[in-house]
N, C-alpha and C positions, 0 to 999 in steps of 0.2 A: 499744347494748343494745336500744333501741326497734326499730332496723332488723332486728336478729337475731330478736327475738320476732315482729315483724310478718311477716318472711319465713317463719318456721316455721308460724305460724298461717295465713298465706295459702295455703301449699301443703297443709296439713292440711285446712283448710276446703274448699279446691277439690277435693281427693280425695274427701272425704265427700259434697260436694254433687253432683259429677258421677256418682259411683257411685249415690247415692240417686236422682238424676234418671233414670239409666238403668234402675234397678230399677222405679221408678214407671212409666216409659214402657212397660216390658215387661209390666207388670201390668194394663194396660188404661186406658180413658178415665177411669174413676172414680178410680183411683189418681193419675193425672196431675192431675185437678182438685183432689184433696185435698192434693197435694204443695205445700208453701209454698216457692216458689223466690225470692220477693222479698227476704226477710230474708237468706238466704245470699248472694244476689247483691250486696245492699248491703254485707254484711260483707266480701265479697271485694274489692269496689271500695274500700271504706274502708281495708282492710289494704294494698292495692296503693298507694294514695295515701300512707299512713303510711310504708310501706317506702321509697318513692321520696323523700319529703321528708326522712326521717331519714337516708337514705344521703347525700343531697346535703349536709345539715347536718353530718354526720360528716366528710365530705371537706373541707368548708369550714373547720370549726373545728379539726380535727386538723392540717391543713396550716398553718392560721394559728398554732396553738399552736407547731408546730415552727419556723415562721419566726421568731416572736418569741423563742422559747426559745434559738435558736441565732444570733440576729441579731448578737450581740456576740462570738460565739466566735472567728471568724477575726481580727477586730481585737485581741481579748484575747491570742490566741496570738502574733500578730505583735508586739504590745507586749512580750510575754515575750522574744521574740527580740531586739527592740531594746533591752530593758532589762537583758540579761545582759552578761557580759564580752565585748568584741568578738572576742577570740580564739576564743570558743565560737561566737558567732553567725556570724562571717565564715567559719568552717571548715565550715559547713553548705552542702551543695550547693543552689543555688537551685532546680534541677529537683526535687530530693527534697523541699524545703520546699513547692514548688508542689503536688506530689502529695499531701503530707500535708494541706495546707490546702484541697485540692480534694476528692479522692475520699474521704479519711478523714472529713472533716467532713460530706460528703454521707451517708456511712454512718450517722453519728450522727443526722442529720436524719431519715433513713428509720426509724431505731429509735424516734424520738419519735412519728412518725406511727403506727407499728405498736403502740404501747402500748395503743391502743383495742381491739386484737384480742382481748385476754384477757377483759375484761368482756363484750365482744360474744359471744365463743364460749361463755362460761359462761351468758349469758342465753339464747342459742339452744339450748344443751344442756338447760337447765332447761325451756324451752318444749316441746322435743321429748319429754322424759321425761313431762311432764304430759299431753301429747296422746296419747302411746303408752300411757300407763297407762289411758286410757279403753277400750282394747281388752284390758285385763287386765294383771296384775302381771308375768307371764312376758315379755310384749312389752316392758315398760319395763325389766326386768332385762337383756333381750337388748340393748337399745339402750345401757344403761349399760355393759355388758361390752364392747360394740363400741367405744364412745368411749374407754374406758380402754385398750383394745388399740391404738387409733390413736395415742393420746397416748404410750404407752410406746414404740411403734415409732419415732416421730420423735425422741424423747428419746435413744433408744439409737443409732439409725442416723446421726443428724446429726453428732455429734462423731466417730464412727468413719469416716464416708465423706467428710466435708468439712473436717475440721480442717487437714490438710496441704495439700490442694488450695487451700483459701482462703488460707492463708499463702503458698503458692507464687504464687498469682495476684496477691496484693497486692505481694509482693516484685518479681515480674517487671514489674508495671505501674509501680511506682515507679522501677525501673531504667530502663525504657523512657522514661518521662516525663522523668527526670533527664537521660539522654543526649540525648533529642530537644531539650530546652531548651538544652543546651549547643551542639548543632549549629545550632539555630535562630539563636543569637546570631551565628553566622558564616555566615548564609545568603548574604550577598553574595559572600564568598570562595568558597563552595561553588559558586555559579553561575558565577563568573568562571573558576575552574579546572576546571569540569566534574567535580566530585567527587560528584555525586549518586549514582552507582552505588556508589562506595566507602562513602558514608554509609549507604546502604540495606544494604549488606553488613555494616557495623558494627552496625546496629540489628537485623539479622535474628535473631541468637541470642536477644536479649531478646524479640523478637516471637514467635519459635517457642516460647520458654518460656512466654510469656503464653498462646498458643493451647493449648499442652498443658495448662496449669493450668486454663484456662477449660473445656476439654473434660472434664477430670477433675471439675470442679465440676458441669458439666451432667449428667454420668453419675451422680454421687452424688445430685443433686437428683431425677433421673428415677427412681432406685431408691426414694427416700423417698416421692415423690409417687405412684409406682406402688403402693407398699405401702399408702399411705393410701387409694387408690382401691379396691384389692382388699378391704381391711378394711371400708371403707364399704359395698361391695357385699354382703359377707357379713353385715354388720350389718343392712342393710335386708332381706335374704333371711331372716335369723333372726327379725326382728320380724314379717315377713309370715307366716312359718310358725307363730309362737306366738300371734299376735293372735287375739282371739275377740270375739264380740258382733255378728256380722253383717258382710256385705260392705262396707257403708259405713264402719264403724268400722275394719275391717281396712285399707281404703284410706287412711283418715285416719292410722292409726298408721304405715303404711309410708312415706307421703309425709312425715309429720312427722319420721320417722327419717332420711329422705334429706336433708331440709333441715337438720336438726341436725348430721348428719355433714358436710355441706358447710360449715357455719359452723365446725365443730370443726377441719376440715382446715386452716384458715387458720393455726392455731397451729404446724403443721409448717413453714410458710414463715417464721414468726417464729423458730423454732428454727434454721432454716438461716441466716437473716440474723444471728442472734445471734453466730455465730462471726466473721463479718466485722466486726461492731461491736466485739467484744472485741479483735480485732487492731488495729482503728483506734484504740481507746482507748489501747492500749499505745504505739502510735507517737506519738499526740498528747500523751500524758503526758510523753514525752521532751522535748517543748517546754514543756508547762505547768509542769514541775518545774524548769526552768532557774533557777539561783539569780540573784537580782538583784545588780547591781554594788554593792559596798560603797563608800560615800562617807565617807572618813576626814577630809576637810578641805574647806574652802570658801575661795574667793578673792573679793576685792572686784571689782566690775565694771569698775574702771579697768584691769584686766589685769596690772598690775605689770610687772616686768622679766623678761626671759628670760635664763637663764644656761646656757651650754653648756660642758662640759668634754670636751676632745678630746685624748687622749694626754697628760694631765696639764696641759694649758694651758686656762685658763678665759677665756671670752668672755661679756660681759654686754651685753645690748641693752636700753636703758631704755624705759619706756613711750613709745609713739609712734615708736620707732626703726625703722630699715629695714635688714634683714639679707639679704645674698645668700649662699646656700650653694652653693659651686661644687665642682667635681671631675669627673673623667671618669665615663663610664657605668659602673655597677657599684660605685661607691664608697659607696653607701648613702644617697644624698640623700633619695629618696622614703621609705625606711625611717625615716630620722631624722624627717621630717615626720609620718609616721604615728604614731610614738611621741610626738612633741611634742603632738599634738592628742588622743591617747588611743585611737587605733584599733588600735594594736599596742604591744608592749612589748619588742621584740627589738633595738632599736638599741643598739650598744655605747657610744655617747656618754652622758655624764652630762647630764641635762636637768632644769631646775627652772624654776618660774614663781613669782616673788615669794618666792623662798627655799624653796619646797616642791617636792619631787620629783614629776614628772608621773606616775610609776607609782603613787605614793601617792594622788594626786588622782583618777586614773581618768578615764574618759570623761565621767561626769556632772559631775565637778568642773571639767573643762577645757572642756566644751561652751559655757558662757557667754562664754568668752574668745576663741574662734577661729572665724572663717569660712573655709571651706576650698573651694578649687577644685582638684580632683584632676587628675592628668595624663590619666587615662582619664575623659573627661567622661561623667558618668552622668545620664541624663534619664529621666523617667517617660513612659509612653505617655499623653500628654495634650496640652493646648494650651501655647502659649508662656506664657500667664498662669499656668496650672497649675504649670508648672515654676518660675516665679519665686516663686509663693506659698509654696513649700516653705521659703523662707528664714525666714519668721516670719509670724505672724498679722496681719491688718489692713493689708496692703500696698495702697496705692491705685494707680490707673493712672498718675497723674503720677509717682509714685515709680518705677514700672516703666520708664516712658519715660526718666526721668533716668538710671537704672542702665544701660539699653540704650545711651544716648548715650555714657556713660563707657566702656562695653565695645565701642564702635564697631559696634553691631549694630542701632541704631534704624532706619536706612534699610532694612536687609534686612527687618526685621519689618514696616515700613510697606508694603513692596512685596508682602508675602504677601497672598493674596486676602482673608483674614479677620483680618489683623493679629494682635493679641494673642490672639484666640480661634482662631487657626489650629491645627488638629490636626496634631501633628508625627509621629505614629506611634511605633512601638516604639523606645525609646532615641533619639528625635529623628531618625528615618530621613529626614525631609524636608530636614534641614540637612546641610551639609558638615561635615567634621571640625573645621575652624577655627571655623565658626559655632556648633557645639555647645560648643566650649571657651569662646567668648565669652558664650554664654547662661549657662553655669555660672559664669563670672566675674561676670556681672550679678547672678545669684542670690546669690553671696557678698557682693557690695557691698550688697545689700538687707538682709543679716542684721543689720547694725548692731553688730558685735562689736568689741572693742578691737583685735584683731589680725586681719590678712588674710593667709592662708597660701596661696600660689600655687605650683603645680607645673607648670612649662612652660606658662604661660598663652598665649604667643604662637606656639606650635608650629603650623605649617600656615598661618601668615599671610604675606602678601607684605610686603616692606620698608616700603612706603608705609603700609599698614594698621598694621603693628607700630609705626611711628613715631607715628602718630596715637594709638594705644593708650597709648604711653608718655606723651605729653603730657597726655592726658585723665586717665590714672590718677595721674600725678604731681600734677595739680591737685586731684584728689579726695582724695588722701592729705594734701595740705597743708591742704585745707579742713576735713576731718573729724578731723585729727590721729590717724588710725588707724595702728597699727604694721604693719609688713610683714615677712613672712618669705618669701623668693623663691627658687625653684630654676628656673634657666633656662640652657640651653646657648647660646641665642642672645644675642648681645651687645646687641640693641636695647633691652632693658629693664634692663640692668645699671646704668645711671645712676640708677635709682630708689633704689639701695641706698646707705647711708652706711657700712656695715660689711660686710666680706667674710670668710667662713670657708670654707676649702677642705678638702674631705675627700680622703683618700688611700685607694685600694683596698687591702683587706687581702690580702696575698700568700697564695697557696695553700699 
């Protein structure tokens, strides 16, 4: 508000001063000597300093406010995704979620910054009306009418010209980001098989739709801003025509009207951005309103026994037991593991832990029981230590090295240039497939859960490394008395198990 008032006053005083000085100069030496230019000059300098400082402060504090207001928004939304039923969360496209947590949150941040435009515009308009009233009531009324016309035009034109283009732009951008994210995950294969041209062709429709929507948005914004410019010009011309009281006051009123109109036109940009913010809020609310998982039961931390019922036959694995789930590819082994630990619920087998059905317990009830190393090793874009710390809080470096030794990966990490602090890239790009699986295994060992669930942990390993992994993992299981649920087509780790359950593929 200070910046707006100072800006209007600066321009108004400058117009009055320059016009008065010109008139005095044209009137002769006596008029020049009688003209007091020191006070207006000091006022102009003071207003310029006030405007500069207040604008700087406004930028500093409004962006600081936006930063702190939205600092927890992305983590909160991510927590909503993590806290809902896995079937809902895992069904979301990672690219679409990235777009929502990126550009949509940015739109909200911009809206917070723009909240200061309303009081600023009102303050500037008030200062302009006061200044123009010095040249007569008609001049002030002309400015008031012009500002009202500018406001009405943006409020009417913005939704009509920008609603659909904004929606189309957001949808096209989200589709493009989602598809790009999916393709980026396969960047190695795309490079090896020279599929770049095909990928570009697949993305081109979304890119064209994005360009078309952006062009429509730009055209609509140009019409709105053009209307603001025309109305502002007519407003200043009307004030100039109706102002009275001498040339100096006429100049003061006209320039005050121009400054007030400039401040007022910022509201049109807020109107245009409001549509983008509204669409962003709708998309983000689909995440914010996800229901939390219901926890109907709780288990003791000792893990209890695991009971499986397959085609009417029951199998019970006691605490600390070791189970191998066998069967050919496609028989549902990974699906059974996912259901056992609460990530899915579509396994046909009956599953219970400590006498309670896993579907009743849900992920939150099962999370304290199972450490999981998936078949598709998932790593974050971070260091070796960053990925290991995901297991639990407070993991020390000696614990990390011990887990890496058990997973037969300690030597590899020691040979990295920066060891535990070595940056691995997106999804552990610096490591081979077998190394990624062993890093995920080490992370599962660090979790300290009653049961260790492993899905093809030795895939991609040579026989010598697989045998070493068997020996170290067996010793670790004996020492910690941790239970094991294992899926592995390779026979090198089968000796870890004390019980075997074989799944049979469901016939088509």
